[in-house]
All heavy atoms as an XYZ file, in Angstrom:
953
protein
N      18.052     11.516      8.349
C      16.824     11.007      8.968
C      16.126     10.072      7.990
O      15.871     10.426      6.851
C      15.912     12.174      9.317
C      14.610     11.769      9.981
C      13.740     12.966     10.318
O      14.164     14.111     10.185
N      12.533     12.710     10.741
N      15.804      8.864      8.453
C      15.121      7.896      7.609
C      13.681      8.342      7.385
O      12.997      8.756      8.322
C      15.142      6.498      8.253
C      14.299      5.524      7.453
C      16.574      5.986      8.375
N      13.253      8.259      6.135
C      11.859      8.574      5.827
C      11.292      7.544      4.875
O      11.967      7.098      3.943
C      11.765      9.954      5.161
C      11.716     11.114      6.124
C      11.316     12.404      5.434
O      11.798     12.714      4.360
N      10.418     13.140      6.058
N      10.047      7.182      5.123
C       9.285      6.353      4.200
C       8.072      7.172      3.796
O       7.265      7.546      4.646
C       8.840      5.049      4.859
C       9.940      4.133      5.393
C       9.331      2.891      6.040
C      10.901      3.722      4.296
N       7.946      7.453      2.516
C       6.869      8.297      2.038
C       5.932      7.467      1.170
O       6.342      6.932      0.130
C       7.414      9.494      1.234
C       6.265     10.355      0.714
C       8.345     10.326      2.113
N       4.695      7.392      1.591
C       3.705      6.588      0.896
C       2.867      7.437     -0.050
O       2.637      8.636      0.192
C       2.766      5.928      1.905
C       3.442      4.964      2.853
C       2.422      4.283      3.742
O       1.320      3.960      3.243
O       2.724      4.070      4.935
N       2.354      6.786     -1.073
C       1.413      7.436     -1.977
C       0.603      6.360     -2.680
O       0.953      5.168     -2.627
C       2.148      8.308     -3.004
O       3.016      7.521     -3.798
N      -0.471      6.778     -3.329
C      -1.211      5.872     -4.197
C      -2.558      5.396     -3.700
O      -3.263      4.703     -4.418
N      -2.945      5.747     -2.489
C      -4.243      5.317     -2.008
C      -5.373      6.064     -2.698
O      -5.144      6.966     -3.515
N      -6.597      5.688     -2.380
C      -7.726      6.375     -2.970
C      -9.015      5.617     -2.729
O      -9.045      4.642     -1.984
N     -10.059      6.112     -3.378
C     -11.370      5.488     -3.290
C     -11.694      4.820     -4.608
O     -11.583      5.449     -5.666
C     -12.441      6.550     -2.966
O     -12.204      7.124     -1.710
N     -12.094      3.571     -4.539
C     -12.401      2.823     -5.747
C     -13.649      1.988     -5.517
O     -14.040      1.725     -4.372
C     -11.246      1.887     -6.177
C     -10.011      2.695     -6.539
C     -10.926      0.871     -5.105
N     -14.227      1.533     -6.607
C     -15.355      0.626     -6.512
C     -14.837     -0.812     -6.431
O     -13.690     -1.095     -6.796
C     -16.260      0.812     -7.724
C     -16.915      2.186     -7.756
C     -18.125      2.221     -8.658
O     -18.238      1.459     -9.605
N     -19.055      3.114     -8.352
N     -15.657     -1.715     -5.948
C     -15.233     -3.125     -5.874
C     -14.745     -3.619     -7.224
O     -15.335     -3.318     -8.264
C     -16.513     -3.846     -5.440
C     -17.270     -2.825     -4.659
C     -17.001     -1.523     -5.347
N     -13.663     -4.377     -7.167
C     -13.044     -4.860     -8.392
C     -11.960     -3.955     -8.923
O     -11.218     -4.342     -9.834
N     -11.849     -2.765     -8.375
C     -10.863     -1.807     -8.846
C      -9.452     -2.150     -8.413
O      -9.213     -3.098     -7.661
N      -8.518     -1.338     -8.899
C      -7.102     -1.556     -8.620
C      -6.438     -0.241     -8.220
O      -6.868      0.837     -8.640
C      -6.392     -2.103     -9.865
O      -6.912     -3.342    -10.249
N      -5.398     -0.359     -7.441
C      -4.557      0.769     -7.073
C      -3.127      0.281     -6.969
O      -2.885     -0.926     -6.816
C      -4.990      1.365     -5.726
C      -6.319      2.106     -5.678
C      -6.714      2.376     -4.233
C      -6.238      3.418     -6.445
N      -2.198      1.216     -7.025
C      -0.800      0.876     -6.828
C      -0.239      1.794     -5.760
O      -0.139      3.003     -5.959
C      -0.005      1.031     -8.126
C       1.415      0.491     -8.026
C       2.097      0.537     -9.383
C       3.468     -0.103     -9.350
N       4.133     -0.081    -10.677
N       0.085      1.211     -4.625
C       0.675      1.968     -3.538
C       2.189      2.001     -3.698
O       2.789      1.025     -4.138
C       0.325      1.337     -2.189
C      -1.150      1.061     -1.902
C      -1.314      0.555     -0.482
C      -1.992      2.287     -2.155
N       2.779      3.117     -3.311
C       4.233      3.258     -3.365
C       4.752      3.629     -1.996
O       4.084      4.336     -1.236
C       4.627      4.364     -4.356
O       4.168      4.088     -5.641
N       5.943      3.180     -1.706
C       6.629      3.559     -0.476
C       8.075      3.855     -0.854
O       8.842      2.939     -1.165
C       6.543      2.452      0.554
S       7.328      2.878      2.128
N       8.404      5.128     -0.871
C       9.738      5.557     -1.267
C      10.563      5.842     -0.028
O      10.102      6.522      0.893
C       9.647      6.814     -2.132
N      11.777      5.329     -0.009
C      12.617      5.438      1.180
C      13.790      6.374      0.946
O      14.326      6.480     -0.161
C      13.142      4.064      1.570
N      14.167      7.044      2.004
C      15.387      7.833      1.989
C      16.234      7.435      3.197
O      15.715      7.140      4.264
C      15.084      9.325      2.026
O      14.332      9.645      3.171
N      17.559      7.392      2.964
C      18.554      7.082      4.002
C      18.553      5.622      4.446
O      19.189      5.276      5.438
C      18.431      8.017      5.203
C      18.641      9.469      4.825
C      18.893     10.339      6.018
N      19.088     11.724      5.622
C      20.242     12.233      5.234
N      21.325     11.481      5.182
N      20.327     13.502      4.904
N      17.796      4.767      3.791
C      17.952      3.327      3.954
C      17.869      2.720      2.567
O      17.342      3.349      1.644
C      16.892      2.677      4.878
C      15.477      2.828      4.299
C      16.975      3.257      6.270
C      14.438      2.076      5.081
N      18.379      1.508      2.416
C      18.341      0.818      1.137
C      17.364     -0.338      1.243
O      17.630     -1.324      1.942
C      19.747      0.310      0.767
O      20.649      1.425      0.734
C      19.725     -0.362     -0.595
N      16.234     -0.195      0.567
C      15.170     -1.179      0.709
C      15.564     -2.552      0.185
O      15.051     -3.560      0.666
C      13.909     -0.691     -0.006
C      13.261      0.541      0.616
C      12.050      0.967     -0.188
C      12.884      0.294      2.063
N      16.455     -2.610     -0.772
C      16.870     -3.920     -1.286
C      17.678     -4.679     -0.234
O      17.853     -5.885     -0.347
C      17.696     -3.755     -2.565
O      18.863     -2.996     -2.304
N      18.146     -3.980      0.777
C      18.865     -4.619      1.875
C      17.945     -4.857      3.065
O      17.966     -5.915      3.690
C      20.072     -3.760      2.305
C      21.079     -3.655      1.160
C      20.739     -4.352      3.554
C      22.231     -2.719      1.454
N      17.107     -3.870      3.362
C      16.275     -3.978      4.565
C      15.051     -4.841      4.350
O      14.543     -5.457      5.295
C      15.829     -2.582      5.014
O      14.903     -2.032      4.092
N      14.564     -4.875      3.094
C      13.258     -5.492      2.876
C      12.169     -4.537      3.340
O      12.444     -3.462      3.885
N      10.928     -4.902      3.083
C       9.816     -4.055      3.481
C       8.560     -4.884      3.677
O       8.365     -5.911      3.038
C       9.538     -2.974      2.437
C       8.315     -2.131      2.771
S       8.201     -0.643      1.803
C       9.491      0.320      2.582
N       7.704     -4.390      4.558
C       6.423     -5.046      4.833
C       5.318     -4.017      4.711
O       5.461     -2.879      5.169
C       6.416     -5.645      6.250
O       7.514     -6.561      6.373
C       5.124     -6.397      6.509
N       4.220     -4.418      4.101
C       3.003     -3.603      4.091
C       2.035     -4.178      5.127
O       1.826     -5.392      5.186
C       2.338     -3.627      2.718
C       3.024     -2.788      1.683
C       3.943     -3.200      0.766
C       2.826     -1.400      1.447
N       4.335     -2.155     -0.025
C       3.666     -1.033      0.368
C       2.027     -0.417      2.026
C       3.724      0.266     -0.129
C       2.090      0.874      1.529
C       2.927      1.213      0.465
N       1.461     -3.265      5.900
C       0.429     -3.608      6.870
C      -0.816     -2.801      6.546
O      -0.772     -1.820      5.820
C       0.872     -3.252      8.297
C       2.004     -4.065      8.845
C       3.333     -3.696      8.595
C       1.767     -5.181      9.628
C       4.383     -4.434      9.118
C       2.816     -5.926     10.159
C       4.114     -5.544      9.893
O       5.156     -6.272     10.409
N      -1.920     -3.210      7.140
C      -3.125     -2.400      7.053
C      -3.894     -2.501      8.359
O      -3.742     -3.456      9.117
C      -4.008     -2.830      5.883
C      -4.657     -4.204      6.048
C      -5.439     -4.565      4.792
N      -6.086     -5.857      4.914
C      -6.741     -6.450      3.921
N      -6.826     -5.859      2.727
N      -7.309     -7.617      4.108
N      -4.700     -1.482      8.576
C      -5.548     -1.464      9.761
C      -6.911     -0.924      9.377
O      -7.029      0.238      8.952
C      -4.935     -0.628     10.882
C      -5.702     -0.722     12.183
C      -4.922     -0.181     13.355
O      -3.959      0.567     13.200
N      -5.318     -0.566     14.556
N      -7.905     -1.775      9.517
C      -9.280     -1.381      9.231
C      -9.902     -0.809     10.501
O      -9.456     -1.119     11.610
C     -10.072     -2.580      8.740
N     -10.936      0.001     10.363
C     -11.585      0.583     11.545
C     -12.028     -0.496     12.532
O     -12.678     -1.474     12.139
C     -12.790      1.318     10.956
C     -12.396      1.622      9.556
C     -11.543      0.476      9.117
N     -11.639     -0.334     13.775
C     -12.049     -1.272     14.808
C     -11.309     -2.585     14.818
O     -11.651     -3.486     15.591
N     -10.282     -2.705     13.974
C      -9.542     -3.965     13.902
C      -8.060     -3.716     14.189
O      -7.570     -2.596     14.109
C      -9.702     -4.607     12.529
C     -11.115     -5.061     12.222
C     -11.169     -5.837     10.921
C     -12.566     -6.344     10.650
N     -12.641     -7.113      9.375
N      -7.356     -4.791     14.495
C      -5.929     -4.697     14.731
C      -5.175     -4.609     13.411
O      -5.658     -5.038     12.359
C      -5.444     -5.916     15.515
C      -5.933     -5.945     16.948
C      -5.270     -7.045     17.749
O      -4.915     -8.090     17.219
N      -5.092     -6.809     19.034
N      -3.986     -4.039     13.494
C      -3.133     -3.961     12.318
C      -2.742     -5.369     11.889
O      -2.436     -6.224     12.733
C      -1.879     -3.145     12.651
C      -0.999     -2.855     11.463
C       0.148     -1.949     11.851
N      -0.336     -0.639     12.265
C       0.452      0.349     12.663
N       1.761      0.156     12.719
N      -0.054      1.505     13.005
N      -2.743     -5.622     10.586
C      -2.397     -6.947     10.093
C      -1.389     -6.844      8.953
O      -1.374     -5.868      8.198
C      -3.641     -7.689      9.590
C      -4.352     -7.048      8.420
C      -5.477     -7.906      7.862
O      -5.557     -9.104      8.178
O      -6.283     -7.360      7.064
N      -0.558     -7.872      8.842
C       0.402     -7.917      7.751
C      -0.322     -8.234      6.454
O      -1.180     -9.128      6.410
C       1.456     -8.981      8.050
C       2.628     -9.118      7.084
C       3.872     -9.580      7.826
C       2.327    -10.054      5.925
N       0.034     -7.495      5.413
C      -0.577     -7.702      4.099
C       0.379     -8.437      3.169
O       0.042     -9.443      2.576
C      -0.994     -6.355      3.486
C      -1.525     -6.553      2.076
C      -2.043     -5.670      4.352
N       1.591     -7.917      3.052
C       2.576     -8.523      2.153
C       3.958     -8.098      2.588
O       4.126     -7.025      3.180
C       2.319     -8.109      0.704
N       4.936     -8.925      2.281
C       6.302     -8.632      2.690
C       7.277     -8.979      1.580
O       7.058     -9.913      0.804
C       6.661     -9.395      3.956
N       8.341     -8.213      1.531
C       9.453     -8.447      0.611
C      10.705     -8.553      1.474
O      11.035     -7.607      2.188
C       9.579     -7.286     -0.370
C      10.780     -7.293     -1.310
C      10.679     -8.446     -2.292
C      10.868     -5.973     -2.067
N      11.359     -9.711      1.427
C      12.520     -9.903      2.285
C      13.772     -9.352      1.619
O      13.789     -9.043      0.425
C      12.727    -11.384      2.599
O      13.061    -12.075      1.389
C      11.465    -12.003      3.192
N      14.830     -9.269      2.391
C      16.081     -8.713      1.888
C      16.705     -9.600      0.808
O      17.508     -9.119      0.013
C      17.070     -8.525      3.034
O      17.298     -9.763      3.685
N      16.326    -10.870      0.756
C      16.848    -11.746     -0.293
C      15.867    -11.907     -1.445
O      16.004    -12.818     -2.260
C      17.247    -13.109      0.280
C      16.084    -13.835      0.934
O      14.976    -13.266      0.980
O      16.277    -14.971      1.400
N      14.870    -11.024     -1.498
C      13.994    -10.962     -2.657
C      12.764    -11.854     -2.616
O      11.982    -11.887     -3.565
N      12.576    -12.589     -1.532
C      11.381    -13.423     -1.435
C      10.177    -12.563     -1.051
O      10.314    -11.559     -0.356
C      11.597    -14.539     -0.423
C      12.578    -15.609     -0.898
C      12.837    -16.668      0.169
N      13.530    -16.126      1.295
C      13.087    -16.190      2.548
N      11.938    -16.775      2.810
N      13.798    -15.676      3.544
N       9.009    -12.991     -1.516
C       7.774    -12.283     -1.185
C       6.784    -13.240     -0.544
O       6.818    -14.457     -0.788
C       7.130    -11.652     -2.423
O       6.755    -12.692     -3.333
C       8.083    -10.702     -3.132
N       5.936    -12.692      0.281
C       4.813    -13.463      0.786
C       3.657    -12.520      1.042
O       3.843    -11.305      1.163
C       5.193    -14.257      2.037
C       5.639    -13.374      3.167
O       4.824    -12.726      3.811
N       6.934    -13.332      3.425
N       2.463    -13.073      1.080
C       1.260    -12.270      1.251
C       0.287    -13.002      2.156
O       0.297    -14.228      2.229
C       0.615    -11.986     -0.100
N      -0.563    -12.236      2.813
C      -1.593    -12.813      3.659
C      -2.564    -13.623      2.804
O      -2.802    -13.300      1.637
C      -2.339    -11.703      4.402
N      -3.138    -14.647      3.392
C      -4.079    -15.488      2.652
C      -5.239    -14.662      2.100
O      -5.738    -14.937      1.009
C      -4.627    -16.588      3.567
C      -3.587    -17.645      3.889
O      -2.567    -17.719      3.162
O      -3.790    -18.390      4.860
N      -5.658    -13.650      2.846
C      -6.830    -12.860      2.447
C      -6.586    -12.032      1.191
O      -7.534    -11.598      0.543
C      -7.253    -11.939      3.594
O      -6.189    -11.069      3.933
N      -5.320    -11.813      0.843
C      -5.016    -10.991     -0.324
C      -4.192    -11.738     -1.357
O      -3.902    -11.208     -2.436
C      -4.269     -9.690      0.070
C      -5.064     -8.931      1.113
C      -2.864     -9.984      0.568
N      -3.808    -12.961     -1.040
C      -2.944    -13.733     -1.942
C      -3.622    -13.896     -3.305
O      -4.804    -14.239     -3.376
C      -2.645    -15.091     -1.331
C      -1.342    -15.647     -1.843
O      -0.571    -14.964     -2.509
N      -1.088    -16.900     -1.542
N      -2.840    -13.600     -4.355
C      -3.401    -13.676     -5.693
C      -4.003    -12.367     -6.164
O      -4.249    -12.183     -7.357
N      -4.249    -11.448     -5.239
C      -4.816    -10.138     -5.614
C      -3.808     -9.013     -5.396
O      -3.803     -8.027     -6.126
C      -6.080     -9.850     -4.803
C      -7.204    -10.846     -5.025
C      -8.492    -10.382     -4.346
N      -8.347    -10.315     -2.898
C      -8.555     -9.199     -2.173
N      -8.894     -8.073     -2.768
N      -8.431     -9.235     -0.852
N      -2.979     -9.136     -4.378
C      -1.999     -8.100     -4.035
C      -0.605     -8.609     -4.386
O      -0.270     -9.768     -4.104
C      -2.037     -7.788     -2.542
C      -3.268     -7.060     -2.071
C      -4.414     -6.953     -2.848
C      -3.274     -6.445     -0.823
C      -5.534     -6.276     -2.407
C      -4.385     -5.760     -0.356
C      -5.524     -5.681     -1.147
N       0.197     -7.738     -4.960
C       1.556     -8.095     -5.342
C       2.526     -7.043     -4.839
O       2.339     -5.850     -5.107
C       1.684     -8.208     -6.880
O       0.719     -9.145     -7.368
C       3.072     -8.663     -7.270
N       3.549     -7.490     -4.134
C       4.577     -6.574     -3.659
C       5.784     -6.669     -4.597
O       6.147     -7.758     -5.040
C       4.974     -6.882     -2.196
C       5.889     -5.793     -1.643
C       5.572     -8.273     -2.057
C       6.105     -5.902     -0.133
N       6.351     -5.533     -4.911
C       7.504     -5.521     -5.812
C       8.408     -4.354     -5.444
O       8.053     -3.506     -4.626
C       7.061     -5.410     -7.271
O       6.391     -4.186     -7.495
N       9.565     -4.310     -6.101
C      10.572     -3.326     -5.724
C      11.217     -2.724     -6.964
O      11.386     -3.408     -7.991
C      11.643     -4.017     -4.890
C      12.803     -3.145     -4.475
C      13.909     -3.960     -3.849
O      13.925     -5.193     -4.021
O      14.775     -3.367     -3.211
N      11.538     -1.454     -6.889
C      12.358     -0.800     -7.900
C      13.617     -0.289     -7.197
O      13.585      0.791     -6.598
C      11.599      0.342     -8.559
C      12.390      0.997     -9.679
O      13.618      0.775     -9.766
O      11.782      1.734    -10.480
N      14.698     -1.056     -7.228
C      15.900     -0.631     -6.504
C      16.445      0.711     -6.979
O      16.983      1.474     -6.181
C      16.902     -1.762     -6.791
C      16.056     -2.942     -7.129
C      14.863     -2.372     -7.846
N      16.294      1.008     -8.264
C      16.812      2.266     -8.785
C      16.110      3.463     -8.144
O      16.716      4.521     -7.961
C      16.639      2.317    -10.298
N      14.845      3.299     -7.811
C      14.077      4.369     -7.159
C      14.020      4.187     -5.654
O      13.409      5.006     -4.971
C      12.669      4.432     -7.737
C      12.598      4.952     -9.166
C      11.152      5.121     -9.634
N      11.036      5.912    -10.838
C      11.226      5.450    -12.055
N      11.532      4.171    -12.240
N      11.109      6.232    -13.095
N      14.611      3.086     -5.150
C      14.541      2.785     -3.715
C      13.090      2.853     -3.241
O      12.764      3.475     -2.221
C      15.423      3.740     -2.906
C      15.853      3.146     -1.586
O      15.950      1.922     -1.448
N      16.122      4.000     -0.623
N      12.235      2.197     -3.998
C      10.796      2.250     -3.756
C      10.228      0.839     -3.810
O      10.639      0.028     -4.654
C      10.104      3.136     -4.801
O      10.608      4.473     -4.689
C       8.592      3.154     -4.607
N       9.310      0.566     -2.916
C       8.575     -0.693     -2.929
C       7.124     -0.385     -3.234
O       6.574      0.624     -2.746
C       8.705     -1.441     -1.588
C       7.782     -2.647     -1.544
C      10.155     -1.894     -1.383
N       6.520     -1.247     -4.040
C       5.147     -1.046     -4.468
C       4.250     -2.153     -3.933
O       4.698     -3.272     -3.673
C       5.071     -1.052     -6.006
C       5.951     -0.014     -6.656
C       7.208     -0.351     -7.161
C       5.529      1.311     -6.760
C       8.012      0.599     -7.755
C       6.337      2.271     -7.362
C       7.573      1.910     -7.844
O       8.382      2.857     -8.426
N       2.991     -1.826     -3.792
C       1.974     -2.831     -3.513
C       0.872     -2.626     -4.547
O       0.123     -1.655     -4.473
C       1.423     -2.692     -2.089
C       0.433     -3.772     -1.683
C       1.144     -5.126     -1.572
C      -0.245     -3.427     -0.356
N       0.813     -3.546     -5.495
C      -0.236     -3.496     -6.505
C      -1.431     -4.256     -5.949
O      -1.308     -5.445     -5.617
C       0.248     -4.124     -7.806
C      -0.765     -4.200     -8.951
C      -1.229     -2.807     -9.355
C      -0.176     -4.940    -10.136
N      -2.546     -3.571     -5.864
C      -3.736     -4.174     -5.266
C      -4.803     -4.259     -6.332
O      -5.269     -3.262     -6.858
C      -4.203     -3.376     -4.031
C      -3.143     -3.434     -2.953
C      -4.496     -1.935     -4.344
N      -5.177     -5.483     -6.658
C      -6.186     -5.754     -7.673
C      -7.413     -6.404     -7.045
O      -7.339     -6.926     -5.931
C      -5.627     -6.697     -8.745
C      -4.533     -6.069     -9.578
O      -4.629     -4.912     -9.978
N      -3.489     -6.827     -9.853
N      -8.508     -6.387     -7.774
C      -9.707     -7.072     -7.303
C     -10.139     -6.604     -5.927
O     -10.510     -7.412     -5.077
N     -10.127     -5.290     -5.718
C     -10.398     -4.771     -4.378
C     -11.819     -5.079     -3.937
O     -12.759     -5.060     -4.737
C     -10.138     -3.268     -4.335
C      -8.652     -2.905     -4.266
C      -8.436     -1.439     -4.602
C      -8.083     -3.221     -2.892
N     -11.923     -5.373     -2.653
C     -13.199     -5.694     -2.019
C     -13.466     -4.684     -0.909
O     -12.524     -4.099     -0.372
C     -13.146     -7.096     -1.415
C     -12.751     -8.191     -2.384
C     -12.602     -9.525     -1.663
C     -12.172    -10.629     -2.617
N     -11.997    -11.925     -1.911
N     -14.721     -4.513     -0.515
C     -14.998     -3.597      0.604
C     -14.183     -3.943      1.849
O     -13.811     -3.057      2.615
C     -16.496     -3.771      0.821
C     -17.020     -4.114     -0.539
C     -15.955     -4.994     -1.155
N     -13.917     -5.223      2.059
C     -13.128     -5.647      3.214
C     -11.675     -5.217      3.167
O     -10.958     -5.343      4.163
N     -11.226     -4.706      2.021
C      -9.858     -4.190      1.908
C      -9.764     -2.735      2.359
O      -8.661     -2.181      2.414
C      -9.365     -4.293      0.462
C      -9.250     -5.730     -0.019
O      -8.774     -6.579      0.763
O      -9.653     -5.996     -1.168
N     -10.900     -2.128      2.666
C     -10.885     -0.750      3.140
C     -10.091     -0.657      4.434
O     -10.384     -1.355      5.405
C     -12.323     -0.246      3.370
O     -13.001     -0.218      2.110
C     -12.328      1.137      3.995
N      -9.079      0.178      4.439
C      -8.192      0.276      5.601
C      -7.153      1.364      5.352
O      -7.027      1.880      4.240
C      -7.473     -1.050      5.844
N      -6.429      1.690      6.401
C      -5.217      2.500      6.269
C      -4.055      1.538      6.042
O      -3.905      0.562      6.776
C      -4.995      3.320      7.535
C      -6.066      4.383      7.773
C      -5.884      5.032      9.114
N      -6.107      4.072     10.192
C      -5.922      4.327     11.472
N      -5.505      5.494     11.857
N      -6.148      3.405     12.379
N      -3.264      1.837      5.058
C      -2.150      0.978      4.677
C      -0.839      1.660      5.057
O      -0.650      2.863      4.808
C      -2.195      0.682      3.178
C      -3.268     -0.317      2.824
C      -4.613      0.033      2.866
C      -2.948     -1.627      2.461
C      -5.602     -0.885      2.569
C      -3.931     -2.552      2.147
C      -5.260     -2.175      2.209
O      -6.244     -3.097      1.909
N       0.060      0.864      5.630
C       1.341      1.382      6.110
C       2.478      0.550      5.545
O       2.382     -0.683      5.481
C       1.439      1.272      7.638
C       0.357      1.946      8.426
C      -0.862      1.321      8.664
C       0.561      3.211      8.963
C      -1.846      1.937      9.410
C      -0.412      3.838      9.719
C      -1.614      3.184      9.932
O      -2.580      3.798     10.676
N       3.566      1.191      5.187
C       4.776      0.443      4.872
C       5.717      0.525      6.069
O       5.694      1.484      6.827
C       5.447      0.965      3.603
S       5.909      2.707      3.603
N       6.509     -0.507      6.212
C       7.399     -0.619      7.368
C       8.723     -1.216      6.932
O       8.753     -2.180      6.160
C       6.745     -1.501      8.432
C       7.706     -1.879      9.543
O       8.236     -2.984      9.582
N       7.941     -0.951     10.452
N       9.807     -0.653      7.433
C      11.139     -1.192      7.164
C      11.949     -1.137      8.446
O      11.822     -0.193      9.234
C      11.825     -0.398      6.066
N      12.760     -2.162      8.627
C      13.660     -2.208      9.783
C      15.079     -2.072      9.280
O      15.510     -2.807      8.396
C      13.463     -3.499     10.564
C      12.070     -3.573     11.156
C      11.809     -4.812     11.972
N      10.473     -4.775     12.528
C       9.961     -5.739     13.269
N      10.671     -6.810     13.561
N       8.731     -5.644     13.740
N      15.791     -1.127      9.881
C      17.140     -0.781      9.418
C      17.995     -0.522     10.636
O      17.715      0.384     11.410
C      17.062      0.447      8.513
C      18.349      0.923      7.939
C      19.108      1.953      8.387
C      19.020      0.394      6.797
N      20.209      2.098      7.586
C      20.183      1.160      6.600
C      18.737     -0.640      5.909
C      21.056      0.916      5.558
C      19.618     -0.875      4.875
C      20.759     -0.110      4.704
N      19.008     -1.353     10.811
C      19.810     -1.238     12.029
C      18.940     -1.523     13.235
O      18.256     -2.549     13.293
N      18.924     -0.618     14.168
C      18.080     -0.776     15.345
C      16.757     -0.048     15.190
O      15.954     -0.009     16.132
C      18.814     -0.256     16.580
C      20.057     -1.060     16.934
C      20.742     -0.518     18.176
C      21.992     -1.330     18.492
N      22.675     -0.821     19.709
N      16.559      0.551     14.029
C      15.358      1.345     13.830
C      14.209      0.576     13.196
O      14.405     -0.378     12.456
N      13.014      1.012     13.507
C      11.779      0.441     12.977
C      11.000      1.617     12.407
O      10.514      2.462     13.166
C      11.005     -0.244     14.108
C       9.822     -1.039     13.594
O       9.755     -1.312     12.375
O       8.943     -1.386     14.406
N      10.904      1.678     11.077
C      10.405      2.881     10.432
C       9.072      2.612      9.733
O       8.874      1.550      9.130
C      11.443      3.393      9.432
C      12.772      3.675     10.086
C      13.803      2.750     10.036
C      12.981      4.857     10.789
C      15.023      3.000     10.649
C      14.194      5.116     11.409
C      15.206      4.173     11.341
O      16.407      4.420     11.959
N       8.207      3.631      9.811
C       6.864      3.510      9.245
C       6.587      4.650      8.294
O       7.005      5.795      8.528
C       5.825      3.532     10.373
C       5.900      2.333     11.258
C       6.689      2.171     12.362
C       5.175      1.118     11.105
N       6.490      0.922     12.902
C       5.569      0.258     12.154
C       4.227      0.657     10.190
C       5.048     -1.028     12.311
C       3.701     -0.617     10.342
C       4.108     -1.450     11.390
N       5.829      4.327      7.246
C       5.310      5.370      6.395
C       4.189      6.098      7.106
O       3.724      5.691      8.173
N       3.711      7.169      6.466
C       2.724      8.032      7.107
C       1.303      7.507      6.948
O       0.380      8.072      7.527
C       2.815      9.465      6.517
C       2.080      9.681      5.205
C       2.833      9.199      3.995
O       3.837      8.484      4.073
N       2.344      9.568      2.817
N       1.087      6.485      6.211
C      -0.170      5.790      5.916
C      -0.814      6.345      4.661
O      -0.667      7.526      4.331
C      -1.182      5.811      7.066
C      -2.010      7.094      7.153
C      -3.060      7.018      8.235
O      -2.728      6.654      9.364
O      -4.218      7.346      7.941
N      -1.518      5.468      4.001
C      -2.335      5.881      2.873
C      -3.639      5.097      2.951
O      -3.641      3.915      3.288
C      -1.602      5.656      1.533
O      -2.357      6.241      0.468
C      -1.394      4.173      1.230
N      -4.732      5.768      2.673
C      -6.054      5.179      2.859
C      -6.549      4.559      1.561
O      -6.451      5.161      0.486
C      -7.046      6.265      3.315
C      -8.493      5.815      3.393
C      -8.771      4.931      4.594
O      -8.180      5.099      5.666
N      -9.672      3.970      4.429
N      -7.084      3.347      1.660
C      -7.832      2.735      0.561
C      -9.263      2.552      1.035
O      -9.502      1.972      2.098
C      -7.247      1.371      0.136
C      -5.889      1.557     -0.520
C      -8.195      0.678     -0.836
C      -5.239      0.250     -0.953
N     -10.188      3.068      0.250
C     -11.613      2.909      0.527
C     -12.259      2.235     -0.664
O     -12.139      2.716     -1.790
C     -12.282      4.266      0.787
O     -11.637      4.903      1.899
C     -13.759      4.081      1.096
N     -12.906      1.118     -0.409
C     -13.565      0.363     -1.469
C     -15.056      0.376     -1.196
O     -15.514     -0.140     -0.176
C     -13.061     -1.091     -1.529
C     -13.681     -1.812     -2.723
C     -11.540     -1.123     -1.614
N     -15.805      0.982     -2.097
C     -17.232      1.121     -1.876
C     -17.941      1.197     -3.209
O     -17.430      1.770     -4.171
C     -17.508      2.390     -1.058
O     -18.893      2.626     -0.976
N     -19.149      0.628     -3.230
C     -19.956      0.715     -4.435
C     -20.886      1.916     -4.394
O     -21.673      2.122     -5.309
C     -20.771     -0.572     -4.613
O     -21.564     -0.807     -3.472
N     -20.795      2.706     -3.325
C     -21.621      3.906     -3.239
C     -21.225      4.888     -4.331
O     -20.046      5.034     -4.651
C     -21.453      4.579     -1.876
C     -22.038      3.752     -0.760
O     -22.843      2.848     -1.063
O     -21.690      4.006      0.397
N     -22.195      5.565     -4.855
C     -21.927      6.576     -5.860
C     -21.590      7.888     -5.178
O     -22.076      8.192     -4.110
C     -23.151      6.770     -6.751
C     -23.406      5.609     -7.651
C     -24.112      4.482     -7.357
C     -22.931      5.442     -8.975
N     -24.122      3.641     -8.434
C     -23.405      4.192     -9.438
C     -22.168      6.225     -9.836
C     -23.119      3.721    -10.723
C     -21.889      5.742    -11.101
C     -22.363      4.499    -11.532
N     -20.802      8.675     -5.816
C     -20.548     10.016     -5.318
C     -21.760     10.901     -5.532
O     -22.789     10.467     -6.070
N     -21.650     12.139     -5.098
C     -22.805     13.036     -5.182
C     -23.011     13.585     -6.587
O     -24.021     14.217     -6.877
C     -22.642     14.203     -4.184
C     -21.696     15.304     -4.633
C     -20.253     14.970     -4.338
O     -19.915     13.838     -4.025
N     -19.396     15.964     -4.446
N     -22.076     13.361     -7.450
C     -22.196     13.827     -8.825
C     -21.638     15.227     -8.993
O     -21.604     16.013     -8.050
N     -21.231     15.505    -10.178
C     -20.735     16.842    -10.466
C     -21.238     17.243    -11.833
O     -21.216     16.461    -12.778
C     -19.199     16.903    -10.369
O     -18.770     18.246    -10.531
C     -18.543     16.027    -11.422
N     -21.703     18.433    -11.921
C     -22.313     18.912    -13.136
C     -21.259     19.325    -14.150
O     -20.324     20.051    -13.831
C     -23.221     20.105    -12.832
C     -23.869     20.735    -14.049
C     -24.906     19.821    -14.689
O     -25.671     19.169    -13.978
N     -24.926     19.760    -16.003
N     -21.413     18.870    -15.368
C     -20.554     19.325    -16.455
C     -21.439     19.948    -17.511
O     -22.402     19.332    -17.971
C     -19.740     18.162    -17.075
C     -18.962     18.653    -18.282
C     -18.816     17.552    -16.042
N     -21.172     21.161    -17.889
C     -21.973     21.861    -18.887
C     -21.087     22.251    -20.053
O     -20.042     22.880    -19.872
C     -22.621     23.121    -18.282
O     -23.444     22.736    -17.181
C     -23.483     23.822    -19.326
N     -21.500     21.859    -21.233
C     -20.757     22.222    -22.442
C     -21.638     23.140    -23.264
O     -22.760     22.822    -23.621
C     -20.377     20.970    -23.265
C     -19.632     21.363    -24.518
C     -19.561     20.007    -22.409
N     -21.139     24.305    -23.526
C     -21.969     25.279    -24.221
C     -21.159     26.041    -25.256
O     -19.986     26.358    -25.038
C     -22.568     26.263    -23.204
O     -23.259     27.296    -23.861
N     -21.778     26.342    -26.359
C     -21.102     27.152    -27.374
C     -21.504     28.613    -27.237
O     -21.095     29.452    -28.006
C     -21.455     26.648    -28.771
O     -22.845     26.711    -28.989
């Protein structure tokens, strides 16, 4: 059974960075290529970046220069390095690969970009 397992999302402040991973089983990403998509609340899913089977990459204009897609064939994993995050990058991110007649999706990973502070957590150091 083909599986794409995503990881690496999280909550960051504007300007922050994250590295998303999409690890594949039962397909070879260096042959199939991979595409990252995202879907923000109330918006349609959009292509973010793609890695073709011949090693070419492309990215959406909105993320070009900030997001980089890359591959580790030894780990059969594709990465999306996201730098300079903006609140507008907040979305669920999905990896997608097409293999044979199949169209496979990762389970999604959430990126939230916000300058809001958390509620705080108390740390007490005492002797």
